[in-house]
N, C-alpha and C positions, 0 to 999 in steps of 0.2 A: 520143289514146292511151288504151287501156283497160287498167287495171291490175287483175289478178286475183291471188288466192292459190289455188294448186292443190296439194293435198296438203301444205299448210304452207309452200310455197315461192312467192315472188313470180314472176309471169309477166305478160307484156304482149302486147297485140294492137294492130295498127295501126288496126283498125276493129272494130266490134261484129259478131259472127256468132252464129248459133244454136248451141246446145249440140251438136246432132248433127254439124254441120259441123266444129266444134272437135275433137270426139272422133275423127272420121274422119281429120282432118289428122295425127293421131298413129298411125293404123292400129289404133285400138281396135276390137275385135270387139264389136259392139253386142249380140250374144246373150249375152255373158258379162261384163257390166259392171254395176256399181251406182254411182249418182252421188248424192252429197249436194250440194245446191245451197242455199247460205246456211242450212244447218242442217236442211234438209228433204230426205228421200229422194224422188227423182223416179221415176215410172214411165217405162219406155223410150219409150212412145208420146208422152210429153211433151217429149222432147229437142228435136224440131224447132221447138216453139213457144217455147222458152226462149231469149230473146235476151240474150247476155252483156253486162253493163254494168260500168262502172268500180266497183271495190270488191267485186265478187262473190267468194264463197268457194266453191270446189269441192273435194270429196273424191271421188276416182275410185278405185274398188276393183275389182280383177280377181282371179279365182281363181288360186291358185298350186298347181301339181301337186306331188306328192311323196308320200312315204310312210315 
């Protein structure tokens, strides 16, 4: 089991996946997302190369419309 902290909340995975696959499983639009991975902001092209591991910390930020 892979235990993550995502936006401050505990999450778990049955097996390790890459970050892009993880985000896609939630329907996240890759064009409009910023991700902090263990304290480092990643470029979108890095998402497929990042394999999520036990103890990783993610901050997923999406724009919010309004005015």
